[in-house]
N, CA, C and O atoms as a GROMACS GRO file, in nm:
protein
  416
    1MET      N    1   0.053  -0.077   0.037
    1MET     CA    2   0.031  -0.024  -0.029
    1MET      C    3   0.084   0.100  -0.020
    1MET      O    4   0.040   0.191  -0.089
    2ALA      N    5   0.218   0.123   0.095
    2ALA     CA    6   0.266   0.241   0.040
    2ALA      C    7   0.329   0.281  -0.070
    2ALA      O    8   0.340   0.401  -0.094
    3ALA      N    9   0.384   0.175  -0.161
    3ALA     CA   10   0.420   0.179  -0.282
    3ALA      C   11   0.348   0.220  -0.369
    3ALA      O   12   0.392   0.274  -0.470
    4GLY      N   13   0.201   0.196  -0.338
    4GLY     CA   14   0.143   0.238  -0.422
    4GLY      C   15   0.089   0.339  -0.428
    4GLY      O   16   0.043   0.384  -0.533
    5GLY      N   17   0.084   0.407  -0.293
    5GLY     CA   18   0.023   0.567  -0.263
    5GLY      C   19   0.130   0.610  -0.297
    5GLY      O   20   0.100   0.682  -0.392
    6THR      N   21   0.303   0.619  -0.277
    6THR     CA   22   0.393   0.682  -0.368
    6THR      C   23   0.396   0.696  -0.532
    6THR      O   24   0.406   0.801  -0.596
    7ILE      N   25   0.385   0.545  -0.589
    7ILE     CA   26   0.331   0.581  -0.708
    7ILE      C   27   0.176   0.681  -0.750
    7ILE      O   28   0.164   0.757  -0.846
    8TYR      N   29   0.114   0.664  -0.687
    8TYR     CA   30   0.041   0.742  -0.726
    8TYR      C   31   0.042   0.896  -0.683
    8TYR      O   32   0.024   0.965  -0.783
    9VAL      N   33   0.058   0.972  -0.570
    9VAL     CA   34   0.171   1.060  -0.510
    9VAL      C   35   0.279   1.111  -0.650
    9VAL      O   36   0.281   1.228  -0.687
   10PHE      N   37   0.327   1.048  -0.688
   10PHE     CA   38   0.428   1.143  -0.812
   10PHE      C   39   0.321   1.068  -0.969
   10PHE      O   40   0.397   1.065  -1.065
   11LEU      N   41   0.262   1.045  -0.985
   11LEU     CA   42   0.117   1.022  -1.086
   11LEU      C   43   0.088   1.133  -1.068
   11LEU      O   44   0.101   1.202  -1.169
   12TYR      N   45   0.050   1.190  -0.973
   12TYR     CA   46  -0.177   1.272  -0.930
   12TYR      C   47  -0.120   1.358  -0.854
   12TYR      O   48  -0.181   1.464  -0.858
   13HIS      N   49  -0.027   1.361  -0.783
   13HIS     CA   50  -0.036   1.382  -0.634
   13HIS      C   51  -0.166   1.451  -0.569
   13HIS      O   52  -0.208   1.406  -0.462
   14GLU      N   53  -0.224   1.548  -0.624
   14GLU     CA   54  -0.330   1.693  -0.566
   14GLU      C   55  -0.445   1.619  -0.628
   14GLU      O   56  -0.553   1.654  -0.582
   15LYS      N   57  -0.451   1.512  -0.736
   15LYS     CA   58  -0.587   1.533  -0.798
   15LYS      C   59  -0.684   1.471  -0.794
   15LYS      O   60  -0.786   1.519  -0.843
   16TYR      N   61  -0.685   1.326  -0.725
   16TYR     CA   62  -0.774   1.279  -0.680
   16TYR      C   63  -0.765   1.201  -0.504
   16TYR      O   64  -0.722   1.096  -0.456
   17LYS      N   65  -0.831   1.321  -0.455
   17LYS     CA   66  -0.805   1.279  -0.277
   17LYS      C   67  -0.814   1.160  -0.232
   17LYS      O   68  -0.738   1.084  -0.171
   18VAL      N   69  -0.969   1.153  -0.292
   18VAL     CA   70  -1.011   1.038  -0.277
   18VAL      C   71  -0.980   0.901  -0.272
   18VAL      O   72  -1.028   0.822  -0.190
   19VAL      N   73  -0.890   0.870  -0.369
   19VAL     CA   74  -0.736   0.795  -0.379
   19VAL      C   75  -0.689   0.767  -0.320
   19VAL      O   76  -0.670   0.648  -0.294
   20LYS      N   77  -0.620   0.907  -0.239
   20LYS     CA   78  -0.500   0.842  -0.116
   20LYS      C   79  -0.612   0.826   0.025
   20LYS      O   80  -0.606   0.727   0.098
   21LEU      N   81  -0.710   0.936   0.049
   21LEU     CA   82  -0.778   0.866   0.138
   21LEU      C   83  -0.795   0.708   0.176
   21LEU      O   84  -0.772   0.660   0.287
   22PHE      N   85  -0.855   0.616   0.025
   22PHE     CA   86  -0.876   0.516  -0.017
   22PHE      C   87  -0.731   0.485   0.049
   22PHE      O   88  -0.724   0.464   0.170
   23PHE      N   89  -0.651   0.482  -0.006
   23PHE     CA   90  -0.516   0.374   0.036
   23PHE      C   91  -0.437   0.371   0.209
   23PHE      O   92  -0.347   0.300   0.252
   24TYR      N   93  -0.538   0.508   0.296
   24TYR     CA   94  -0.426   0.536   0.414
   24TYR      C   95  -0.548   0.429   0.482
   24TYR      O   96  -0.514   0.355   0.574
   25LEU      N   97  -0.624   0.429   0.455
   25LEU     CA   98  -0.779   0.350   0.538
   25LEU      C   99  -0.753   0.222   0.521
   25LEU      O  100  -0.751   0.148   0.620
   26THR      N  101  -0.726   0.166   0.374
   26THR     CA  102  -0.656   0.019   0.323
   26THR      C  103  -0.568  -0.014   0.416
   26THR      O  104  -0.582  -0.100   0.503
   27MET      N  105  -0.447   0.080   0.392
   27MET     CA  106  -0.351   0.032   0.485
   27MET      C  107  -0.380   0.023   0.583
   27MET      O  108  -0.334  -0.082   0.627
   28GLY      N  109  -0.463   0.103   0.691
   28GLY     CA  110  -0.483   0.052   0.860
   28GLY      C  111  -0.547  -0.039   0.825
   28GLY      O  112  -0.480  -0.140   0.844
   29PHE      N  113  -0.678  -0.072   0.769
   29PHE     CA  114  -0.751  -0.167   0.792
   29PHE      C  115  -0.710  -0.304   0.786
   29PHE      O  116  -0.731  -0.374   0.886
   30SER      N  117  -0.656  -0.353   0.687
   30SER     CA  118  -0.609  -0.468   0.594
   30SER      C  119  -0.576  -0.563   0.741
   30SER      O  120  -0.640  -0.650   0.800
   31PRO      N  121  -0.428  -0.491   0.768
   31PRO     CA  122  -0.442  -0.649   0.878
   31PRO      C  123  -0.527  -0.687   0.998
   31PRO      O  124  -0.504  -0.799   1.043
   32ALA      N  125  -0.615  -0.621   1.054
   32ALA     CA  126  -0.746  -0.612   1.145
   32ALA      C  127  -0.811  -0.711   1.058
   32ALA      O  128  -0.822  -0.815   1.122
   33LEU      N  129  -0.872  -0.726   0.910
   33LEU     CA  130  -0.903  -0.836   0.818
   33LEU      C  131  -0.830  -1.008   0.858
   33LEU      O  132  -0.869  -1.120   0.894
   34VAL      N  133  -0.752  -0.963   0.837
   34VAL     CA  134  -0.626  -1.102   0.859
   34VAL      C  135  -0.682  -1.155   0.999
   34VAL      O  136  -0.714  -1.273   1.013
   35GLU      N  137  -0.694  -1.052   1.111
   35GLU     CA  138  -0.731  -1.104   1.251
   35GLU      C  139  -0.931  -1.193   1.222
   35GLU      O  140  -0.960  -1.307   1.257
   36THR      N  141  -1.005  -1.114   1.168
   36THR     CA  142  -1.138  -1.191   1.118
   36THR      C  143  -1.154  -1.347   1.084
   36THR      O  144  -1.252  -1.418   1.103
   37SER      N  145  -1.031  -1.381   1.029
   37SER     CA  146  -1.033  -1.510   0.940
   37SER      C  147  -0.984  -1.614   1.075
   37SER      O  148  -1.001  -1.736   1.072
   38MET      N  149  -0.940  -1.560   1.159
   38MET     CA  150  -0.827  -1.640   1.216
   38MET      C  151  -0.922  -1.708   1.354
   38MET      O  152  -0.974  -1.627   1.432
   39SER      N  153  -0.941  -1.858   1.377
   39SER     CA  154  -1.016  -1.904   1.452
   39SER      C  155  -0.956  -1.833   1.620
   39SER      O  156  -1.026  -1.837   1.722
   40ASN      N  157  -0.837  -1.780   1.616
   40ASN     CA  158  -0.796  -1.752   1.788
   40ASN      C  159  -0.773  -1.599   1.778
   40ASN      O  160  -0.660  -1.584   1.732
   41THR      N  161  -0.819  -1.505   1.797
   41THR     CA  162  -0.859  -1.412   1.831
   41THR      C  163  -0.775  -1.319   1.940
   41THR      O  164  -0.731  -1.206   1.919
   42GLU      N  165  -0.770  -1.368   2.016
   42GLU     CA  166  -0.769  -1.335   2.180
   42GLU      C  167  -0.678  -1.245   2.199
   42GLU      O  168  -0.700  -1.144   2.266
   43ARG      N  169  -0.520  -1.281   2.118
   43ARG     CA  170  -0.425  -1.172   2.168
   43ARG      C  171  -0.432  -1.079   2.050
   43ARG      O  172  -0.332  -1.009   2.068
   44LEU      N  173  -0.488  -1.037   1.942
   44LEU     CA  174  -0.445  -0.981   1.795
   44LEU      C  175  -0.500  -0.875   1.807
   44LEU      O  176  -0.500  -0.796   1.712
   45HIS      N  177  -0.563  -0.844   1.931
   45HIS     CA  178  -0.617  -0.692   1.881
   45HIS      C  179  -0.583  -0.571   1.906
   45HIS      O  180  -0.659  -0.476   1.929
   46GLU      N  181  -0.428  -0.570   1.903
   46GLU     CA  182  -0.330  -0.429   1.861
   46GLU      C  183  -0.326  -0.448   1.750
   46GLU      O  184  -0.232  -0.385   1.702
   47LEU      N  185  -0.396  -0.522   1.653
   47LEU     CA  186  -0.387  -0.520   1.475
   47LEU      C  187  -0.449  -0.409   1.469
   47LEU      O  188  -0.397  -0.298   1.452
   48ALA      N  189  -0.635  -0.450   1.494
   48ALA     CA  190  -0.729  -0.332   1.508
   48ALA      C  191  -0.715  -0.190   1.578
   48ALA      O  192  -0.774  -0.094   1.530
   49CYS      N  193  -0.640  -0.179   1.689
   49CYS     CA  194  -0.639  -0.084   1.764
   49CYS      C  195  -0.529  -0.003   1.599
   49CYS      O  196  -0.561   0.101   1.541
   50GLY      N  197  -0.446  -0.062   1.575
   50GLY     CA  198  -0.324   0.004   1.489
   50GLY      C  199  -0.425   0.043   1.366
   50GLY      O  200  -0.376   0.132   1.296
   51GLY      N  201  -0.540   0.003   1.326
   51GLY     CA  202  -0.630   0.012   1.231
   51GLY      C  203  -0.712   0.174   1.243
   51GLY      O  204  -0.710   0.268   1.163
   52LEU      N  205  -0.785   0.157   1.384
   52LEU     CA  206  -0.839   0.268   1.429
   52LEU      C  207  -0.756   0.390   1.467
   52LEU      O  208  -0.808   0.497   1.499
   53ILE      N  209  -0.612   0.368   1.462
   53ILE     CA  210  -0.541   0.461   1.505
   53ILE      C  211  -0.492   0.552   1.379
   53ILE      O  212  -0.453   0.668   1.391
   54TYR      N  213  -0.501   0.479   1.254
   54TYR     CA  214  -0.478   0.530   1.158
   54TYR      C  215  -0.626   0.598   1.108
   54TYR      O  216  -0.618   0.706   1.049
   55PHE      N  217  -0.755   0.540   1.130
   55PHE     CA  218  -0.923   0.619   1.076
   55PHE      C  219  -0.885   0.720   1.139
   55PHE      O  220  -0.893   0.834   1.093
   56LEU      N  221  -0.823   0.678   1.297
   56LEU     CA  222  -0.840   0.879   1.376
   56LEU      C  223  -0.782   0.945   1.329
   56LEU      O  224  -0.795   1.067   1.340
   57GLY      N  225  -0.661   0.864   1.231
   57GLY     CA  226  -0.520   1.054   1.188
   57GLY      C  227  -0.623   1.096   1.104
   57GLY      O  228  -0.647   1.217   1.106
   58VAL      N  229  -0.716   0.996   1.001
   58VAL     CA  230  -0.751   1.042   0.898
   58VAL      C  231  -0.823   1.169   0.936
   58VAL      O  232  -0.801   1.268   0.866
   59VAL      N  233  -0.902   1.178   1.032
   59VAL     CA  234  -0.956   1.336   1.077
   59VAL      C  235  -0.841   1.442   1.058
   59VAL      O  236  -0.881   1.529   0.982
   60PHE      N  237  -0.724   1.462   1.097
   60PHE     CA  238  -0.577   1.581   1.083
   60PHE      C  239  -0.550   1.553   0.917
   60PHE      O  240  -0.511   1.651   0.854
   61PHE      N  241  -0.567   1.421   0.837
   61PHE     CA  242  -0.481   1.453   0.707
   61PHE      C  243  -0.646   1.496   0.622
   61PHE      O  244  -0.603   1.536   0.514
   62LYS      N  245  -0.755   1.505   0.616
   62LYS     CA  246  -0.846   1.546   0.593
   62LYS      C  247  -0.867   1.734   0.602
   62LYS      O  248  -0.895   1.821   0.519
   63ASN      N  249  -0.834   1.733   0.766
   63ASN     CA  250  -0.836   1.881   0.810
   63ASN      C  251  -0.697   1.969   0.787
   63ASN      O  252  -0.656   2.060   0.859
   64ASP      N  253  -0.646   1.926   0.687
   64ASP     CA  254  -0.511   1.987   0.660
   64ASP      C  255  -0.532   2.088   0.586
   64ASP      O  256  -0.594   2.091   0.480
   65GLY      N  257  -0.443   2.230   0.682
   65GLY     CA  258  -0.448   2.365   0.602
   65GLY      C  259  -0.595   2.439   0.708
   65GLY      O  260  -0.643   2.547   0.676
   66ILE      N  261  -0.634   2.380   0.800
   66ILE     CA  262  -0.797   2.431   0.833
   66ILE      C  263  -0.670   2.440   0.987
   66ILE      O  264  -0.614   2.542   1.028
   67ILE      N  265  -0.651   2.258   1.057
   67ILE     CA  266  -0.597   2.228   1.197
   67ILE      C  267  -0.408   2.336   1.188
   67ILE      O  268  -0.329   2.312   1.096
   68PRO      N  269  -0.392   2.387   1.240
   68PRO     CA  270  -0.270   2.429   1.281
   68PRO      C  271  -0.158   2.310   1.282
   68PRO      O  272  -0.205   2.227   1.359
   69PHE      N  273  -0.018   2.256   1.229
   69PHE     CA  274   0.058   2.111   1.222
   69PHE      C  275  -0.116   2.023   1.175
   69PHE      O  276  -0.169   1.926   1.228
   70ALA      N  277  -0.149   2.084   1.092
   70ALA     CA  278  -0.259   1.860   1.086
   70ALA      C  279  -0.174   1.777   1.016
   70ALA      O  280  -0.174   1.659   1.051
   71HIS      N  281  -0.098   1.810   0.922
   71HIS     CA  282  -0.038   1.746   0.826
   71HIS      C  283   0.065   1.646   0.901
   71HIS      O  284   0.067   1.523   0.891
   72VAL      N  285   0.181   1.758   1.006
   72VAL     CA  286   0.251   1.658   1.099
   72VAL      C  287   0.196   1.525   1.194
   72VAL      O  288   0.213   1.405   1.211
   73ILE      N  289   0.101   1.663   1.252
   73ILE     CA  290  -0.014   1.527   1.371
   73ILE      C  291  -0.053   1.420   1.260
   73ILE      O  292  -0.023   1.308   1.303
   74TRP      N  293  -0.104   1.414   1.142
   74TRP     CA  294  -0.159   1.318   1.061
   74TRP      C  295  -0.047   1.229   1.083
   74TRP      O  296  -0.078   1.136   1.158
   75HIS      N  297   0.118   1.225   1.028
   75HIS     CA  298   0.211   1.144   1.011
   75HIS      C  299   0.248   1.101   1.160
   75HIS      O  300   0.268   0.980   1.165
   76LEU      N  301   0.258   1.139   1.232
   76LEU     CA  302   0.271   1.116   1.347
   76LEU      C  303   0.117   0.994   1.419
   76LEU      O  304   0.114   0.905   1.504
   77PHE      N  305   0.050   1.034   1.361
   77PHE     CA  306  -0.101   0.921   1.394
   77PHE      C  307  -0.047   0.782   1.310
   77PHE      O  308  -0.048   0.664   1.346
   78MET      N  309   0.000   0.846   1.184
   78MET     CA  310   0.057   0.735   1.117
   78MET      C  311   0.128   0.650   1.139
   78MET      O  312   0.081   0.541   1.110
   79ALA      N  313   0.291   0.647   1.207
   79ALA     CA  314   0.367   0.647   1.224
   79ALA      C  315   0.307   0.536   1.403
   79ALA      O  316   0.303   0.416   1.427
   80THR      N  317   0.278   0.639   1.471
   80THR     CA  318   0.211   0.537   1.591
   80THR      C  319   0.160   0.374   1.523
   80THR      O  320   0.215   0.270   1.557
   81ALA      N  321   0.060   0.381   1.436
   81ALA     CA  322   0.007   0.312   1.393
   81ALA      C  323   0.088   0.220   1.328
   81ALA      O  324   0.060   0.101   1.346
   82ALA      N  325   0.172   0.243   1.263
   82ALA     CA  326   0.227   0.123   1.206
   82ALA      C  327   0.353   0.061   1.318
   82ALA      O  328   0.391  -0.056   1.313
   83ALA      N  329   0.398   0.145   1.399
   83ALA     CA  330   0.447   0.058   1.554
   83ALA      C  331   0.346  -0.042   1.565
   83ALA      O  332   0.372  -0.157   1.530
   84VAL      N  333   0.230  -0.011   1.611
   84VAL     CA  334   0.164  -0.121   1.683
   84VAL      C  335   0.128  -0.217   1.564
   84VAL      O  336   0.143  -0.333   1.602
   85HIS      N  337   0.087  -0.209   1.442
   85HIS     CA  338   0.091  -0.338   1.400
   85HIS      C  339   0.240  -0.404   1.358
   85HIS      O  340   0.245  -0.516   1.308
   86TYR      N  341   0.329  -0.344   1.377
   86TYR     CA  342   0.459  -0.350   1.348
   86TYR      C  343   0.488  -0.473   1.477
   86TYR      O  344   0.554  -0.572   1.446
   87TYR      N  345   0.438  -0.459   1.607
   87TYR     CA  346   0.456  -0.509   1.706
   87TYR      C  347   0.366  -0.592   1.756
   87TYR      O  348   0.389  -0.653   1.860
   88ALA      N  349   0.283  -0.600   1.707
   88ALA     CA  350   0.157  -0.684   1.703
   88ALA      C  351   0.222  -0.813   1.657
   88ALA      O  352   0.240  -0.906   1.736
   89THR      N  353   0.264  -0.820   1.500
   89THR     CA  354   0.332  -0.893   1.455
   89THR      C  355   0.415  -0.959   1.493
   89THR      O  356   0.407  -1.081   1.507
   90TRP      N  357   0.538  -0.873   1.525
   90TRP     CA  358   0.643  -0.917   1.583
   90TRP      C  359   0.561  -1.022   1.730
   90TRP      O  360   0.582  -1.144   1.725
   91LYS      N  361   0.490  -0.979   1.825
   91LYS     CA  362   0.487  -1.029   1.966
   91LYS      C  363   0.358  -1.184   1.936
   91LYS      O  364   0.319  -1.256   2.029
   92TYR      N  365   0.313  -1.201   1.786
   92TYR     CA  366   0.212  -1.280   1.813
   92TYR      C  367   0.246  -1.341   1.738
   92TYR      O  368   0.243  -1.459   1.773
   93LEU      N  369   0.289  -1.324   1.624
   93LEU     CA  370   0.303  -1.391   1.447
   93LEU      C  371   0.386  -1.492   1.505
   93LEU      O  372   0.350  -1.607   1.527
   94TYR      N  373   0.531  -1.430   1.537
   94TYR     CA  374   0.636  -1.486   1.507
   94TYR      C  375   0.679  -1.585   1.635
   94TYR      O  376   0.680  -1.519   1.739
   95PRO      N  377   0.705  -1.690   1.651
   95PRO     CA  378   0.735  -1.696   1.755
   95PRO      C  379   0.859  -1.728   1.832
   95PRO      O  380   0.967  -1.730   1.773
   96SER      N  381   0.848  -1.757   1.975
   96SER     CA  382   0.935  -1.737   2.075
   96SER      C  383   1.001  -1.809   2.055
   96SER      O  384   0.946  -1.908   2.006
   97PRO      N  385   1.204  -1.827   2.076
   97PRO     CA  386   1.226  -1.933   2.118
   97PRO      C  387   1.193  -2.072   2.148
   97PRO      O  388   1.199  -2.180   2.088
   98THR      N  389   1.152  -2.023   2.281
   98THR     CA  390   1.097  -2.142   2.365
   98THR      C  391   1.020  -2.185   2.286
   98THR      O  392   1.064  -2.281   2.223
   99ASP      N  393   0.877  -2.143   2.250
   99ASP     CA  394   0.800  -2.210   2.133
   99ASP      C  395   0.893  -2.265   2.048
   99ASP      O  396   0.886  -2.388   2.047
  100PHE      N  397   0.988  -2.213   1.967
  100PHE     CA  398   1.055  -2.295   1.869
  100PHE      C  399   1.054  -2.414   1.888
  100PHE      O  400   0.986  -2.498   1.828
  101MET      N  401   1.175  -2.440   2.024
  101MET     CA  402   1.227  -2.555   2.102
  101MET      C  403   1.172  -2.629   2.120
  101MET      O  404   1.220  -2.739   2.093
  102ARG      N  405   1.004  -2.625   2.192
  102ARG     CA  406   0.934  -2.664   2.205
  102ARG      C  407   0.877  -2.751   2.095
  102ARG      O  408   0.822  -2.854   2.136
  103HIS      N  409   0.878  -2.733   1.964
  103HIS     CA  410   0.798  -2.819   1.861
  103HIS      C  411   0.880  -2.865   1.789
  103HIS      O  412   0.837  -2.896   1.678
  104LEU      N  413   1.092  -2.899   1.826
  104LEU     CA  414   1.125  -2.975   1.809
  104LEU      C  415   1.181  -3.130   1.856
  104LEU      O  416   1.222  -3.210   1.772
   0.00000   0.00000   0.00000
């Protein structure tokens, strides 16, 4: 999604703002969609929280130029949401070394 957004900005810049919004929301909520397809989701709520942070950041994205420093605040939301998604992936989807040894 980040690569698609970069290509879009390079080609169209500010022409279709709805497309940019679609990219950001898809990037935020697609990891949470993985959670809905899993049978054991009790430990993966961080993915949904990351999507919610992306969603809340859209408020600042849409109010750029109206709210002072909205673009910077939006980037902080995006970085936080990406960190939450990374943490959830690292913590829950990759086995710890002790879990790996237990399966041998």
